[in-house]
N, C-alpha and C positions, 0 to 999 in steps of 0.2 A: 539407587539414587544416582549412580553414574550414568549420565545421559549422553556421554560422548560417543559419536558414531565413527565408524571406520573411514567413511568418505562422504562427500556430498552426494554422490550417486546413491549410496545406501540410504542416506537420510530422506531422499525424495522418491525412493523406489515405489512406494505404495500410493503416491498421488495419482488419482484416477482421472481420465479424461472426463470433462464436464464439471470438474471441481471449481469452487470459488477459492481464489488465492489472494490473500492480502499481502502486500509487499511494502516494506519499509523504505525509507530514503526520501530525498527531496531533490529533484533533478538527478544528478549523478552522485550527490553527497550521501554517503551512508547506505547505498543500495546493496543488497545481498547478491552481487554479481556472480559469485561462484555457484550459489544455489540456483540462480536463474539459468545459468549455463547447464547445470546438471539436469534441470527440468526440461530444457530444450533437448538435450541428448537422450532423455528418457522417452521422447516421442509422444508425450501426452498432448492432446489437443482439445478444442471446444471449451477452453478455459474462460472463466470470468475473473478478471483481475481487478482488485481494489487497491488503488495506489494514487498518490497525489498527482502524478503524471506518468508518462510512459518512457522516461529516459530519452535517449537519442536514437537515431536510425540504426546505429551499429553497436549499441551497448545497452546493457540493462534489459528492461522489458521490451525495448526496441528489437532485440534479438528474437523474442517470441512473436512479436508483431510481424516482422519480416518473413518469418516461417509460416505465417497464417495459423498460428496456434491459438489466438485469442478470438472469441466470438463476441465478447462484451467487456467494457471497461467502465468502472465507476471511478471518476477522477475529478479533480478540481480545475484542471486546464490541460490544453494540448501540449504546451511547452514547445521545445525545439525539435519535436519529432515530425518530420514531413510525412513519413509513412503513416503515422497515426492520423494526421489530418486527411491524407489521401483516402485511406480505407474508410474513414467515417463518412466523408462526402460522397464516396463511390457506393455506399451502401453495403460495404463488406464487413463493417464493424459497428456494433451497437455501443453507444457512449451515453452514460448517464453523468452529465456535468453537474457537479455539486459544489456549493460554496465551500471554500477551504476549511473554515472553522466548523461548518456543519459536518463535513466529512470527518474531521478529526473527532468530533464529539460522537458521531455515529459509531466509529470504531471503539472509542473509549467506553461508550455505553454498552456495546456488545460484550466487551470484556468484564463489565461490572454487573451484568445480569439485569440491565435496564432495557426493556423491550422497545421503548419509544420515549421521546421527550419533546417539549415545546421550545421553539426558539423564535426570536423576532426576525432573524435573517431570512430574507426572501418574501416577507409579507408584502402583498401588493404587486408582486411580480409573477412571472410565469413559474417561478420556483414553487409558489404556493397555488397558483391558479391553474397550472397545467399547461400543456401545449409546447413545452420545450422539445425539440426534435431529438429523439434517441436513436432512430435509425432512418436513413434515407434509402430509396431504391436507386438503381443505376441511372435513372433520369433525373435525380435530384428532388424527387417528391418525398415528403415525410410519410413514412408508413407506420412508424411507431413513435408516439409522443408521450411525454410525461403525463400522468394522470393528475387531477386536482387533489390537493391534500387537505385534510380537516384543519380548520382554524378555530381558535377560541380566544375570547377576550378575558384577560386577567387584570386584577388590580395591581398596580405597581406604585412606586414612590412618586411617579409623575402622573399618576391617574390611570384610567383604564387603557389597556394596550392590547393589540391583537398579536397573537402568536400562531405559528404553524407547526403542525405535528410532523416530526421526522422519526423514522424507524431506525433502530440500531442495526449494525452490521456484525454478523457472525460468520466468519469464513471457515471453510473446511480445513484450510492450511494457511499458516502465516509464515513468511520468509523474512528474516531480519538480519541486520549485520551489527555487531557490537565491537567496540574497541577491546574490551576485556570481558572474559566470562570464566566461570568455574565449572567443575563437573556436575554441580547440582543445577546448573542453568541460570544462576544469578548473573545479570548482565550490567555492564557499564558502557555508556556511549560517550563519545568525545565530541565536544564543540557542536557544530551544526548538524552532525549526524544524529544528535538527540532531537529529532523532529517528529517524523511519523513512525519511527521504529518502535518506541514504547507502545504506541497505540495499536500498531499492527500486531505486535507480540501479544497484546491483551485479547484481541478479537478472534484469534485463531483457535479452532478446536484442537489442532495440533500445531504447535509453533516450533519452527526449526531456526536456530540461530547459527550463523557463521561468525566466528570470533577471531580477531586478529592476534590476540594473546590468550592462551588457555592457562589458567592458574588452578591451584588446588583449593578445595573448600577451606574457608577461613582466611584466605589471603586477600579477600576483598573486604574492606571495612563495610559493615552492614549499613552504615550511614551513607555510603557512596553508591549503593545499589539503585539502579534506575528501574530495572525490570526484575522482580523477584522470580526465583526459579520455579514457583508454583505455576507461572504462565508459560514455561518453556519445557517442551518434552524431549527435544533433541538438540545436541550441540555438535558443530563441526569445527574443528581447529584448522585454521588456514596455515598454509606454508608461508614463510617470509616473503616469497615472491608474490603469492596471492594477496597477502595483506598490503604489499606496497603498490599494487596495481590500482591506483586511484586516478580516475580521469576527470578532466575539466569539461564541463558542459559547453561553455562559451568563453573564449578569451577576449578581453578588451585591453589592448595595449597601445602605447603611444610610440611614435617614431623616435629613432635615436637622435634625430636633429633637434 
């Protein structure tokens, strides 16, 4: 039951090139930066990353992007990462842009054993009809586009309504960051870091959590657990310095005058 690993490097040592990796966090908030760095140092490549966005150019998933380790991303937006946008438009990276709520539900469904679901989001757009550019070539031509998705009409309280079928996401590995965790893998997130982390943790076949504070089993009130240990296979305890290294994606300040 003790899931604590000796190091981040040990925790990701068996992640293979070509794997699909779900990554928690939103922007730079709650991202598993230490595990991402360990994955970079491990040298694996040809990865498909599933994450709300790709961090920034020099931090988070941006580190893997800059090193050319990602072949594909499933994300809801490009965000503040110029290299992400450059690689996508240059045909170096395949990107499946997905509505944010749909991405969240695809991850949750994957962890719940639900293979697919219907949603109204995207009906009547290229999300459902297909044709969204997933990959360009170096000349800017679309070489891979999203396929059309099945739709179906259901009766609702407002009358008949069309819905589009979306498939669940199950990743080979999930990397998440928690404020507190115990040796059994029970996790608690703090404030805005409780965004995509619980969903990423659910959808990984093997979930690795870096925790800012490691406690003993029984020290977390069961009512406060956000991710039960059944979803977590490995835990990495961060040093105080690692736990304190939290960066800001974009500062907006006013002048002193």
